[in-house]
All heavy atoms as a GROMACS GRO file, in nm:
protein
  583
    1PHE      N    1   1.458   3.166  -3.861
    1PHE     CA    2   1.569   3.211  -3.933
    1PHE      C    3   1.536   3.346  -4.009
    1PHE      O    4   1.615   3.395  -4.091
    1PHE     CB    5   1.609   3.108  -4.040
    1PHE     CG    6   1.648   2.974  -3.975
    1PHE    CD1    7   1.594   2.859  -4.016
    1PHE    CD2    8   1.736   2.979  -3.869
    1PHE    CE1    9   1.626   2.739  -3.956
    1PHE    CE2   10   1.777   2.861  -3.811
    1PHE     CZ   11   1.722   2.742  -3.854
    2GLU      N   12   1.415   3.399  -3.979
    2GLU     CA   13   1.376   3.519  -4.053
    2GLU      C   14   1.454   3.640  -4.013
    2GLU      O   15   1.468   3.742  -4.079
    2GLU     CB   16   1.230   3.545  -4.032
    2GLU     CG   17   1.138   3.439  -4.089
    2GLU     CD   18   0.998   3.462  -4.050
    2GLU    OE1   19   0.969   3.553  -3.969
    2GLU    OE2   20   0.908   3.388  -4.103
    3ARG      N   21   1.522   3.629  -3.889
    3ARG     CA   22   1.592   3.745  -3.838
    3ARG      C   23   1.738   3.746  -3.869
    3ARG      O   24   1.822   3.818  -3.803
    3ARG     CB   25   1.569   3.755  -3.685
    3ARG     CG   26   1.425   3.792  -3.652
    3ARG     CD   27   1.406   3.800  -3.511
    3ARG     NE   28   1.341   3.665  -3.470
    3ARG     CZ   29   1.338   3.612  -3.354
    3ARG    NH1   30   1.386   3.688  -3.248
    3ARG    NH2   31   1.287   3.498  -3.329
    4VAL      N   32   1.784   3.672  -3.966
    4VAL     CA   33   1.922   3.672  -4.006
    4VAL      C   34   1.952   3.801  -4.079
    4VAL      O   35   1.883   3.832  -4.181
    4VAL     CB   36   1.957   3.552  -4.092
    4VAL    CG1   37   2.101   3.556  -4.143
    4VAL    CG2   38   1.934   3.417  -4.014
    5SER      N   39   2.051   3.880  -4.027
    5SER     CA   40   2.079   4.007  -4.093
    5SER      C   41   2.138   3.980  -4.231
    5SER      O   42   2.216   3.884  -4.257
    5SER     CB   43   2.178   4.084  -4.010
    5SER     OG   44   2.305   4.031  -4.014
    6PRO      N   45   2.112   4.076  -4.320
    6PRO     CA   46   2.168   4.062  -4.458
    6PRO      C   47   2.324   4.059  -4.454
    6PRO      O   48   2.381   3.990  -4.537
    6PRO     CB   49   2.122   4.191  -4.528
    6PRO     CG   50   1.992   4.230  -4.458
    6PRO     CD   51   2.018   4.188  -4.313
    7SER      N   52   2.385   4.133  -4.360
    7SER     CA   53   2.532   4.129  -4.358
    7SER      C   54   2.583   3.999  -4.310
    7SER      O   55   2.681   3.941  -4.361
    7SER     CB   56   2.586   4.240  -4.266
    7SER     OG   57   2.544   4.216  -4.131
    8ALA      N   58   2.515   3.926  -4.215
    8ALA     CA   59   2.558   3.789  -4.169
    8ALA      C   60   2.531   3.692  -4.282
    8ALA      O   61   2.614   3.601  -4.314
    8ALA     CB   62   2.483   3.750  -4.044
    9TRP      N   63   2.418   3.706  -4.352
    9TRP     CA   64   2.379   3.603  -4.458
    9TRP      C   65   2.476   3.620  -4.577
    9TRP      O   66   2.518   3.518  -4.629
    9TRP     CB   67   2.239   3.635  -4.509
    9TRP     CG   68   2.194   3.546  -4.616
    9TRP    CD1   69   2.194   3.576  -4.746
    9TRP    CD2   70   2.156   3.415  -4.601
    9TRP    NE1   71   2.147   3.465  -4.817
    9TRP    CE2   72   2.124   3.362  -4.733
    9TRP    CE3   73   2.137   3.323  -4.497
    9TRP    CZ2   74   2.076   3.235  -4.751
    9TRP    CZ3   75   2.090   3.198  -4.520
    9TRP    CH2   76   2.063   3.153  -4.646
   10SER      N   77   2.516   3.742  -4.613
   10SER     CA   78   2.604   3.757  -4.728
   10SER      C   79   2.754   3.747  -4.698
   10SER      O   80   2.832   3.758  -4.792
   10SER     CB   81   2.570   3.892  -4.797
   10SER     OG   82   2.598   4.000  -4.708
   11PHE      N   83   2.786   3.730  -4.574
   11PHE     CA   84   2.928   3.723  -4.530
   11PHE      C   85   2.999   3.609  -4.608
   11PHE      O   86   2.949   3.496  -4.600
   11PHE     CB   87   2.942   3.712  -4.380
   11PHE     CG   88   3.083   3.729  -4.329
   11PHE    CD1   89   3.126   3.858  -4.304
   11PHE    CD2   90   3.164   3.626  -4.307
   11PHE    CE1   91   3.256   3.880  -4.250
   11PHE    CE2   92   3.294   3.648  -4.254
   11PHE     CZ   93   3.337   3.773  -4.231
   12LEU      N   94   3.110   3.633  -4.668
   12LEU     CA   95   3.186   3.531  -4.745
   12LEU      C   96   3.309   3.484  -4.673
   12LEU      O   97   3.383   3.571  -4.621
   12LEU     CB   98   3.222   3.580  -4.876
   12LEU     CG   99   3.110   3.608  -4.975
   12LEU    CD1  100   3.168   3.673  -5.100
   12LEU    CD2  101   3.031   3.485  -5.010
   13ILE      N  102   3.338   3.359  -4.664
   13ILE     CA  103   3.462   3.303  -4.620
   13ILE      C  104   3.506   3.202  -4.721
   13ILE      O  105   3.432   3.104  -4.747
   13ILE     CB  106   3.445   3.234  -4.481
   13ILE    CG1  107   3.402   3.340  -4.374
   13ILE    CG2  108   3.576   3.166  -4.432
   13ILE    CD1  109   3.378   3.276  -4.237
   14GLY      N  110   3.616   3.222  -4.782
   14GLY     CA  111   3.667   3.131  -4.885
   14GLY      C  112   3.569   3.112  -5.001
   14GLY      O  113   3.562   3.005  -5.061
   15GLY      N  114   3.497   3.217  -5.033
   15GLY     CA  115   3.410   3.212  -5.147
   15GLY      C  116   3.271   3.154  -5.113
   15GLY      O  117   3.188   3.138  -5.201
   16TYR      N  118   3.248   3.118  -4.995
   16TYR     CA  119   3.123   3.056  -4.949
   16TYR      C  120   3.046   3.147  -4.851
   16TYR      O  121   3.109   3.222  -4.778
   16TYR     CB  122   3.136   2.927  -4.879
   16TYR     CG  123   3.192   2.820  -4.975
   16TYR    CD1  124   3.328   2.780  -4.980
   16TYR    CD2  125   3.108   2.745  -5.052
   16TYR    CE1  126   3.371   2.687  -5.061
   16TYR    CE2  127   3.155   2.644  -5.139
   16TYR     CZ  128   3.292   2.619  -5.143
   16TYR     OH  129   3.336   2.519  -5.227
   17GLN      N  130   2.914   3.138  -4.842
   17GLN     CA  131   2.834   3.203  -4.749
   17GLN      C  132   2.806   3.098  -4.643
   17GLN      O  133   2.726   3.005  -4.664
   17GLN     CB  134   2.702   3.253  -4.812
   17GLN     CG  135   2.717   3.364  -4.903
   17GLN     CD  136   2.577   3.396  -4.965
   17GLN    OE1  137   2.551   3.363  -5.076
   17GLN    NE2  138   2.492   3.462  -4.883
   18PRO      N  139   2.879   3.098  -4.527
   18PRO     CA  140   2.858   2.996  -4.426
   18PRO      C  141   2.712   2.989  -4.376
   18PRO      O  142   2.669   2.876  -4.354
   18PRO     CB  143   2.944   3.045  -4.306
   18PRO     CG  144   3.046   3.135  -4.371
   18PRO     CD  145   2.979   3.198  -4.490
   19ALA      N  146   2.645   3.096  -4.370
   19ALA     CA  147   2.504   3.091  -4.318
   19ALA      C  148   2.417   3.012  -4.420
   19ALA      O  149   2.328   2.934  -4.374
   19ALA     CB  150   2.445   3.234  -4.306
   20GLU      N  151   2.436   3.036  -4.548
   20GLU     CA  152   2.358   2.964  -4.645
   20GLU      C  153   2.410   2.816  -4.657
   20GLU      O  154   2.329   2.726  -4.668
   20GLU     CB  155   2.366   3.030  -4.779
   20GLU     CG  156   2.296   2.960  -4.887
   20GLU     CD  157   2.314   3.022  -5.031
   20GLU    OE1  158   2.427   3.076  -5.054
   20GLU    OE2  159   2.216   3.026  -5.103
   21ARG      N  160   2.541   2.801  -4.652
   21ARG     CA  161   2.600   2.664  -4.671
   21ARG      C  162   2.552   2.571  -4.565
   21ARG      O  163   2.528   2.455  -4.586
   21ARG     CB  164   2.753   2.677  -4.676
   21ARG     CG  165   2.825   2.552  -4.701
   21ARG     CD  166   2.802   2.502  -4.846
   21ARG     NE  167   2.879   2.382  -4.862
   21ARG     CZ  168   2.983   2.370  -4.940
   21ARG    NH1  169   3.039   2.482  -4.995
   21ARG    NH2  170   3.049   2.255  -4.951
   22TRP      N  171   2.552   2.616  -4.437
   22TRP     CA  172   2.516   2.532  -4.329
   22TRP      C  173   2.377   2.476  -4.343
   22TRP      O  174   2.346   2.362  -4.326
   22TRP     CB  175   2.528   2.615  -4.194
   22TRP     CG  176   2.522   2.526  -4.071
   22TRP    CD1  177   2.624   2.472  -4.006
   22TRP    CD2  178   2.401   2.494  -4.003
   22TRP    NE1  179   2.577   2.404  -3.898
   22TRP    CE2  180   2.434   2.416  -3.891
   22TRP    CE3  181   2.268   2.522  -4.022
   22TRP    CZ2  182   2.350   2.360  -3.802
   22TRP    CZ3  183   2.170   2.472  -3.930
   22TRP    CH2  184   2.216   2.392  -3.821
   23LEU      N  185   2.285   2.566  -4.386
   23LEU     CA  186   2.146   2.527  -4.409
   23LEU      C  187   2.136   2.427  -4.530
   23LEU      O  188   2.064   2.333  -4.522
   23LEU     CB  189   2.054   2.645  -4.435
   23LEU     CG  190   2.030   2.734  -4.310
   23LEU    CD1  191   1.948   2.859  -4.349
   23LEU    CD2  192   1.960   2.656  -4.202
   24LYS      N  193   2.204   2.467  -4.641
   24LYS     CA  194   2.200   2.371  -4.750
   24LYS      C  195   2.252   2.235  -4.721
   24LYS      O  196   2.193   2.133  -4.772
   24LYS     CB  197   2.283   2.433  -4.874
   24LYS     CG  198   2.213   2.539  -4.944
   24LYS     CD  199   2.294   2.579  -5.063
   24LYS     CE  200   2.221   2.683  -5.153
   24LYS     NZ  201   2.298   2.715  -5.266
   25ASP      N  202   2.352   2.225  -4.644
   25ASP     CA  203   2.404   2.095  -4.598
   25ASP      C  204   2.303   2.013  -4.526
   25ASP      O  205   2.320   1.892  -4.506
   25ASP     CB  206   2.536   2.111  -4.521
   25ASP     CG  207   2.652   2.154  -4.603
   25ASP    OD1  208   2.642   2.154  -4.726
   25ASP    OD2  209   2.752   2.195  -4.542
   26ARG      N  210   2.209   2.076  -4.470
   26ARG     CA  211   2.105   2.007  -4.390
   26ARG      C  212   1.966   2.000  -4.456
   26ARG      O  213   1.866   1.964  -4.395
   26ARG     CB  214   2.089   2.074  -4.255
   26ARG     CG  215   2.212   2.043  -4.169
   26ARG     CD  216   2.249   2.149  -4.076
   26ARG     NE  217   2.371   2.120  -4.003
   26ARG     CZ  218   2.495   2.139  -4.056
   26ARG    NH1  219   2.507   2.198  -4.174
   26ARG    NH2  220   2.601   2.103  -3.989
   27LYS      N  221   1.961   2.038  -4.582
   27LYS     CA  222   1.840   2.036  -4.659
   27LYS      C  223   1.772   1.894  -4.658
   27LYS      O  224   1.840   1.793  -4.675
   27LYS     CB  225   1.861   2.079  -4.810
   27LYS     CG  226   1.738   2.100  -4.881
   27LYS     CD  227   1.760   2.161  -5.020
   27LYS     CE  228   1.631   2.189  -5.084
   27LYS     NZ  229   1.649   2.260  -5.209
   28GLY      N  230   1.646   1.892  -4.632
   28GLY     CA  231   1.572   1.761  -4.624
   28GLY      C  232   1.572   1.694  -4.489
   28GLY      O  233   1.517   1.594  -4.472
   29HIS      N  234   1.643   1.756  -4.392
   29HIS     CA  235   1.655   1.698  -4.255
   29HIS      C  236   1.580   1.794  -4.160
   29HIS      O  237   1.577   1.915  -4.181
   29HIS     CB  238   1.794   1.692  -4.212
   29HIS     CG  239   1.876   1.592  -4.285
   29HIS    ND1  240   1.949   1.630  -4.402
   29HIS    CD2  241   1.903   1.463  -4.271
   29HIS    CE1  242   2.010   1.525  -4.449
   29HIS    NE2  243   1.980   1.418  -4.370
   30THR      N  244   1.516   1.733  -4.064
   30THR     CA  245   1.452   1.813  -3.955
   30THR      C  246   1.559   1.858  -3.860
   30THR      O  247   1.640   1.785  -3.812
   30THR     CB  248   1.353   1.725  -3.882
   30THR    OG1  249   1.258   1.679  -3.976
   30THR    CG2  250   1.283   1.806  -3.771
   31LEU      N  251   1.562   1.987  -3.837
   31LEU     CA  252   1.664   2.050  -3.747
   31LEU      C  253   1.624   2.027  -3.604
   31LEU      O  254   1.504   2.056  -3.567
   31LEU     CB  255   1.685   2.198  -3.776
   31LEU     CG  256   1.734   2.240  -3.916
   31LEU    CD1  257   1.747   2.386  -3.929
   31LEU    CD2  258   1.871   2.175  -3.939
   32SER      N  259   1.708   1.981  -3.525
   32SER     CA  260   1.690   1.967  -3.375
   32SER      C  261   1.702   2.104  -3.311
   32SER      O  262   1.745   2.202  -3.368
   32SER     CB  263   1.791   1.870  -3.320
   32SER     OG  264   1.920   1.926  -3.319
   33TYR      N  265   1.670   2.097  -3.182
   33TYR     CA  266   1.683   2.225  -3.104
   33TYR      C  267   1.830   2.265  -3.103
   33TYR      O  268   1.868   2.378  -3.122
   33TYR     CB  269   1.633   2.194  -2.962
   33TYR     CG  270   1.652   2.320  -2.874
   33TYR    CD1  271   1.564   2.423  -2.868
   33TYR    CD2  272   1.771   2.323  -2.785
   33TYR    CE1  273   1.591   2.536  -2.789
   33TYR    CE2  274   1.787   2.432  -2.701
   33TYR     CZ  275   1.705   2.540  -2.703
   33TYR     OH  276   1.727   2.645  -2.626
   34ASP      N  277   1.919   2.166  -3.084
   34ASP     CA  278   2.064   2.198  -3.085
   34ASP      C  279   2.110   2.253  -3.216
   34ASP      O  280   2.198   2.342  -3.217
   34ASP     CB  281   2.135   2.069  -3.043
   34ASP     CG  282   2.129   2.033  -2.901
   34ASP    OD1  283   2.088   2.121  -2.818
   34ASP    OD2  284   2.161   1.916  -2.871
   35ASP      N  285   2.057   2.199  -3.329
   35ASP     CA  286   2.095   2.251  -3.459
   35ASP      C  287   2.055   2.394  -3.471
   35ASP      O  288   2.131   2.479  -3.523
   35ASP     CB  289   2.020   2.172  -3.568
   35ASP     CG  290   2.074   2.033  -3.586
   35ASP    OD1  291   2.191   2.006  -3.558
   35ASP    OD2  292   1.992   1.946  -3.636
   36LYS      N  293   1.935   2.432  -3.419
   36LYS     CA  294   1.888   2.567  -3.425
   36LYS      C  295   1.976   2.658  -3.338
   36LYS      O  296   2.008   2.778  -3.374
   36LYS     CB  297   1.750   2.573  -3.388
   36LYS     CG  298   1.655   2.508  -3.483
   36LYS     CD  299   1.509   2.496  -3.435
   36LYS     CE  300   1.422   2.418  -3.530
   36LYS     NZ  301   1.288   2.399  -3.481
   37GLU      N  302   2.016   2.611  -3.222
   37GLU     CA  303   2.105   2.686  -3.139
   37GLU      C  304   2.242   2.712  -3.205
   37GLU      O  305   2.300   2.820  -3.192
   37GLU     CB  306   2.122   2.614  -3.000
   37GLU     CG  307   1.999   2.623  -2.913
   37GLU     CD  308   1.972   2.765  -2.865
   37GLU    OE1  309   2.070   2.834  -2.818
   37GLU    OE2  310   1.860   2.813  -2.878
   38THR      N  311   2.292   2.603  -3.261
   38THR     CA  312   2.420   2.611  -3.334
   38THR      C  313   2.409   2.716  -3.445
   38THR      O  314   2.501   2.797  -3.462
   38THR     CB  315   2.458   2.480  -3.392
   38THR    OG1  316   2.476   2.383  -3.286
   38THR    CG2  317   2.586   2.484  -3.478
   39TYR      N  318   2.304   2.713  -3.521
   39TYR     CA  319   2.286   2.809  -3.632
   39TYR      C  320   2.279   2.950  -3.577
   39TYR      O  321   2.342   3.045  -3.633
   39TYR     CB  322   2.164   2.777  -3.710
   39TYR     CG  323   2.154   2.857  -3.842
   39TYR    CD1  324   2.248   2.831  -3.940
   39TYR    CD2  325   2.064   2.957  -3.859
   39TYR    CE1  326   2.246   2.901  -4.056
   39TYR    CE2  327   2.056   3.027  -3.980
   39TYR     CZ  328   2.151   3.003  -4.079
   39TYR     OH  329   2.146   3.077  -4.198
   40SER      N  330   2.213   2.974  -3.469
   40SER     CA  331   2.204   3.106  -3.403
   40SER      C  332   2.344   3.153  -3.366
   40SER      O  333   2.377   3.276  -3.382
   40SER     CB  334   2.115   3.102  -3.287
   40SER     OG  335   1.985   3.079  -3.314
   41ARG      N  336   2.428   3.061  -3.311
   41ARG     CA  337   2.560   3.098  -3.270
   41ARG      C  338   2.647   3.130  -3.394
   41ARG      O  339   2.727   3.224  -3.397
   41ARG     CB  340   2.629   2.984  -3.197
   41ARG     CG  341   2.566   2.973  -3.057
   41ARG     CD  342   2.636   2.869  -2.972
   41ARG     NE  343   2.572   2.854  -2.845
   41ARG     CZ  344   2.511   2.741  -2.802
   41ARG    NH1  345   2.509   2.639  -2.880
   41ARG    NH2  346   2.450   2.732  -2.692
   42ILE      N  347   2.625   3.060  -3.503
   42ILE     CA  348   2.699   3.081  -3.628
   42ILE      C  349   2.666   3.226  -3.681
   42ILE      O  350   2.752   3.307  -3.715
   42ILE     CB  351   2.668   2.982  -3.737
   42ILE    CG1  352   2.730   2.845  -3.696
   42ILE    CG2  353   2.715   3.028  -3.873
   42ILE    CD1  354   2.676   2.730  -3.781
   43ILE      N  355   2.539   3.262  -3.681
   43ILE     CA  356   2.493   3.388  -3.727
   43ILE      C  357   2.549   3.496  -3.636
   43ILE      O  358   2.597   3.601  -3.682
   43ILE     CB  359   2.338   3.400  -3.728
   43ILE    CG1  360   2.283   3.297  -3.834
   43ILE    CG2  361   2.291   3.539  -3.756
   43ILE    CD1  362   2.336   3.317  -3.978
   44ALA      N  363   2.550   3.474  -3.510
   44ALA     CA  364   2.609   3.578  -3.412
   44ALA      C  365   2.755   3.589  -3.444
   44ALA      O  366   2.811   3.710  -3.436
   44ALA     CB  367   2.588   3.535  -3.269
   45ALA      N  368   2.827   3.481  -3.459
   45ALA     CA  369   2.977   3.488  -3.485
   45ALA      C  370   3.000   3.561  -3.618
   45ALA      O  371   3.100   3.646  -3.626
   45ALA     CB  372   3.033   3.346  -3.492
   46LEU      N  373   2.923   3.536  -3.719
   46LEU     CA  374   2.941   3.614  -3.848
   46LEU      C  375   2.923   3.761  -3.828
   46LEU      O  376   2.990   3.835  -3.887
   46LEU     CB  377   2.847   3.548  -3.956
   46LEU     CG  378   2.871   3.411  -3.997
   46LEU    CD1  379   2.763   3.360  -4.091
   46LEU    CD2  380   3.012   3.392  -4.069
   47GLY      N  381   2.814   3.795  -3.760
   47GLY     CA  382   2.784   3.938  -3.733
   47GLY      C  383   2.897   4.002  -3.656
   47GLY      O  384   2.940   4.112  -3.683
   48GLY      N  385   2.948   3.932  -3.556
   48GLY     CA  386   3.056   3.986  -3.476
   48GLY      C  387   3.186   3.999  -3.552
   48GLY      O  388   3.260   4.095  -3.534
   49THR      N  389   3.209   3.900  -3.635
   49THR     CA  390   3.331   3.903  -3.717
   49THR      C  391   3.320   4.029  -3.815
   49THR      O  392   3.423   4.100  -3.831
   49THR     CB  393   3.349   3.778  -3.801
   49THR    OG1  394   3.357   3.670  -3.710
   49THR    CG2  395   3.468   3.780  -3.889
   50ARG      N  396   3.205   4.051  -3.872
   50ARG     CA  397   3.191   4.165  -3.965
   50ARG      C  398   3.211   4.293  -3.897
   50ARG      O  399   3.279   4.379  -3.942
   50ARG     CB  400   3.046   4.164  -4.024
   50ARG     CG  401   3.009   4.286  -4.096
   50ARG     CD  402   2.991   4.295  -4.242
   50ARG     NE  403   2.940   4.183  -4.308
   50ARG     CZ  404   2.972   4.159  -4.437
   50ARG    NH1  405   3.058   4.241  -4.497
   50ARG    NH2  406   2.923   4.060  -4.505
   51ARG      N  407   3.161   4.300  -3.769
   51ARG     CA  408   3.181   4.426  -3.688
   51ARG      C  409   3.326   4.451  -3.654
   51ARG      O  410   3.377   4.561  -3.665
   51ARG     CB  411   3.093   4.424  -3.558
   51ARG     CG  412   2.948   4.457  -3.589
   51ARG     CD  413   2.869   4.472  -3.457
   51ARG     NE  414   2.859   4.346  -3.383
   51ARG     CZ  415   2.776   4.240  -3.412
   51ARG    NH1  416   2.697   4.247  -3.508
   51ARG    NH2  417   2.782   4.133  -3.328
   52LEU      N  418   3.397   4.341  -3.615
   52LEU     CA  419   3.538   4.357  -3.579
   52LEU      C  420   3.617   4.392  -3.701
   52LEU      O  421   3.710   4.474  -3.692
   52LEU     CB  422   3.590   4.224  -3.524
   52LEU     CG  423   3.547   4.191  -3.381
   52LEU    CD1  424   3.592   4.049  -3.341
   52LEU    CD2  425   3.612   4.289  -3.287
   53MET      N  426   3.590   4.333  -3.817
   53MET     CA  427   3.661   4.367  -3.940
   53MET      C  428   3.645   4.517  -3.977
   53MET      O  429   3.743   4.580  -4.012
   53MET     CB  430   3.612   4.281  -4.056
   53MET     CG  431   3.665   4.131  -4.040
   53MET     SD  432   3.593   4.024  -4.162
   53MET     CE  433   3.663   4.092  -4.316
   54SER      N  434   3.521   4.565  -3.954
   54SER     CA  435   3.499   4.706  -3.984
   54SER      C  436   3.577   4.797  -3.885
   54SER      O  437   3.635   4.895  -3.933
   54SER     CB  438   3.348   4.734  -3.964
   54SER     OG  439   3.320   4.869  -3.988
   55GLU      N  440   3.583   4.759  -3.756
   55GLU     CA  441   3.658   4.841  -3.660
   55GLU      C  442   3.806   4.838  -3.696
   55GLU      O  443   3.876   4.934  -3.686
   55GLU     CB  444   3.634   4.783  -3.520
   55GLU     CG  445   3.500   4.812  -3.463
   55GLU     CD  446   3.483   4.755  -3.327
   55GLU    OE1  447   3.586   4.742  -3.249
   55GLU    OE2  448   3.370   4.708  -3.292
   56ILE      N  449   3.855   4.722  -3.737
   56ILE     CA  450   3.996   4.714  -3.775
   56ILE      C  451   4.022   4.805  -3.897
   56ILE      O  452   4.123   4.879  -3.899
   56ILE     CB  453   4.030   4.567  -3.802
   56ILE    CG1  454   4.040   4.486  -3.673
   56ILE    CG2  455   4.171   4.556  -3.869
   56ILE    CD1  456   4.042   4.333  -3.690
   57GLU      N  457   3.940   4.798  -3.995
   57GLU     CA  458   3.960   4.876  -4.114
   57GLU      C  459   3.963   5.028  -4.080
   57GLU      O  460   4.039   5.102  -4.129
   57GLU     CB  461   3.853   4.849  -4.220
   57GLU     CG  462   3.874   4.712  -4.283
   57GLU     CD  463   4.000   4.703  -4.364
   57GLU    OE1  464   4.042   4.801  -4.424
   57GLU    OE2  465   4.060   4.590  -4.367
   58LYS      N  466   3.866   5.072  -3.991
   58LYS     CA  467   3.857   5.205  -3.953
   58LYS      C  468   3.985   5.250  -3.880
   58LYS      O  469   4.039   5.358  -3.899
   58LYS     CB  470   3.737   5.230  -3.865
   58LYS     CG  471   3.604   5.230  -3.931
   58LYS     CD  472   3.487   5.237  -3.839
   58LYS     CE  473   3.357   5.221  -3.912
   58LYS     NZ  474   3.247   5.225  -3.820
   59THR      N  475   4.040   5.166  -3.790
   59THR     CA  476   4.156   5.199  -3.718
   59THR      C  477   4.279   5.209  -3.811
   59THR      O  478   4.361   5.297  -3.794
   59THR     CB  479   4.183   5.086  -3.608
   59THR    OG1  480   4.069   5.087  -3.518
   59THR    CG2  481   4.311   5.121  -3.527
   60ILE      N  482   4.288   5.121  -3.906
   60ILE     CA  483   4.398   5.124  -4.001
   60ILE      C  484   4.388   5.253  -4.080
   60ILE      O  485   4.488   5.325  -4.101
   60ILE     CB  486   4.392   4.997  -4.096
   60ILE    CG1  487   4.430   4.873  -4.015
   60ILE    CG2  488   4.484   5.017  -4.218
   60ILE    CD1  489   4.402   4.744  -4.094
   61HIS      N  490   4.269   5.291  -4.124
   61HIS     CA  491   4.252   5.413  -4.201
   61HIS      C  492   4.287   5.534  -4.116
   61HIS      O  493   4.355   5.630  -4.162
   61HIS     CB  494   4.108   5.415  -4.253
   61HIS     CG  495   4.081   5.542  -4.334
   61HIS    ND1  496   4.126   5.562  -4.466
   61HIS    CD2  497   4.010   5.657  -4.306
   61HIS    CE1  498   4.095   5.678  -4.507
   61HIS    NE2  499   4.019   5.737  -4.414
   62LYS      N  500   4.239   5.534  -3.993
   62LYS     CA  501   4.264   5.644  -3.901
   62LYS      C  502   4.414   5.670  -3.883
   62LYS      O  503   4.460   5.782  -3.864
   62LYS     CB  504   4.199   5.613  -3.766
   62LYS     CG  505   4.218   5.722  -3.657
   62LYS     CD  506   4.152   5.673  -3.532
   62LYS     CE  507   4.182   5.774  -3.417
   62LYS     NZ  508   4.120   5.726  -3.292
   63HIS      N  509   4.498   5.568  -3.888
   63HIS     CA  510   4.636   5.578  -3.863
   63HIS      C  511   4.714   5.581  -3.992
   63HIS      O  512   4.835   5.548  -3.997
   63HIS     CB  513   4.685   5.466  -3.773
   63HIS     CG  514   4.632   5.476  -3.636
   63HIS    ND1  515   4.681   5.562  -3.542
   63HIS    CD2  516   4.521   5.416  -3.578
   63HIS    CE1  517   4.611   5.554  -3.425
   63HIS    NE2  518   4.513   5.462  -3.448
   64GLY      N  519   4.655   5.617  -4.104
   64GLY     CA  520   4.724   5.640  -4.230
   64GLY      C  521   4.738   5.519  -4.318
   64GLY      O  522   4.813   5.517  -4.414
   65GLY      N  523   4.658   5.414  -4.290
   65GLY     CA  524   4.668   5.298  -4.375
   65GLY      C  525   4.775   5.196  -4.331
   65GLY      O  526   4.842   5.221  -4.233
   66TRP      N  527   4.786   5.096  -4.414
   66TRP     CA  528   4.894   4.995  -4.388
   66TRP      C  529   5.032   5.053  -4.407
   66TRP      O  530   5.047   5.130  -4.505
   66TRP     CB  531   4.872   4.876  -4.472
   66TRP     CG  532   4.760   4.787  -4.437
   66TRP    CD1  533   4.637   4.784  -4.498
   66TRP    CD2  534   4.755   4.697  -4.333
   66TRP    NE1  535   4.554   4.691  -4.435
   66TRP    CE2  536   4.626   4.635  -4.335
   66TRP    CE3  537   4.846   4.652  -4.235
   66TRP    CZ2  538   4.586   4.534  -4.244
   66TRP    CZ3  539   4.811   4.553  -4.145
   66TRP    CH2  540   4.681   4.491  -4.148
   67PRO      N  541   5.134   5.014  -4.330
   67PRO     CA  542   5.269   5.056  -4.364
   67PRO      C  543   5.312   5.009  -4.504
   67PRO      O  544   5.254   4.905  -4.548
   67PRO     CB  545   5.354   4.980  -4.250
   67PRO     CG  546   5.260   4.946  -4.147
   67PRO     CD  547   5.124   4.928  -4.214
   68ARG      N  548   5.392   5.082  -4.569
   68ARG     CA  549   5.431   5.047  -4.709
   68ARG      C  550   5.486   4.905  -4.716
   68ARG      O  551   5.466   4.838  -4.821
   68ARG     CB  552   5.533   5.147  -4.759
   68ARG     CG  553   5.473   5.286  -4.784
   68ARG     CD  554   5.560   5.367  -4.874
   68ARG     NE  555   5.518   5.497  -4.893
   68ARG     CZ  556   5.419   5.529  -4.974
   68ARG    NH1  557   5.373   5.445  -5.056
   68ARG    NH2  558   5.381   5.661  -4.985
   69ALA      N  559   5.555   4.853  -4.614
   69ALA     CA  560   5.611   4.721  -4.623
   69ALA      C  561   5.503   4.616  -4.640
   69ALA      O  562   5.532   4.509  -4.691
   69ALA     CB  563   5.693   4.692  -4.501
   70PHE      N  564   5.379   4.647  -4.601
   70PHE     CA  565   5.270   4.550  -4.603
   70PHE      C  566   5.181   4.569  -4.727
   70PHE      O  567   5.087   4.498  -4.746
   70PHE     CB  568   5.188   4.553  -4.477
   70PHE     CG  569   5.264   4.510  -4.357
   70PHE    CD1  570   5.296   4.601  -4.262
   70PHE    CD2  571   5.304   4.377  -4.342
   70PHE    CE1  572   5.370   4.565  -4.149
   70PHE    CE2  573   5.370   4.339  -4.233
   70PHE     CZ  574   5.405   4.425  -4.132
   71LYS      N  575   5.203   4.669  -4.807
   71LYS     CA  576   5.123   4.697  -4.920
   71LYS      C  577   5.156   4.615  -5.039
   71LYS      O  578   5.264   4.567  -5.062
   71LYS     CB  579   5.123   4.840  -4.962
   71LYS     CG  580   5.045   4.930  -4.864
   71LYS     CD  581   5.039   5.070  -4.909
   71LYS     CE  582   4.958   5.154  -4.810
   71LYS     NZ  583   4.951   5.298  -4.846
   0.00000   0.00000   0.00000
């Protein structure tokens, strides 16, 4: 778990850090191989989501921001 990027670790959903929360929910338990694979997928999904959100924000900015009706 040493290679979790700071952006994936700090990513918030509903006020929670999913990367941290998932591990805290399993504190005191031995993680199986499948658990470790699941966690790797969670980290990849969080990183991918962060990248997509950034691309969306850049596109919105490039086109003059949100239409007034959505502000």
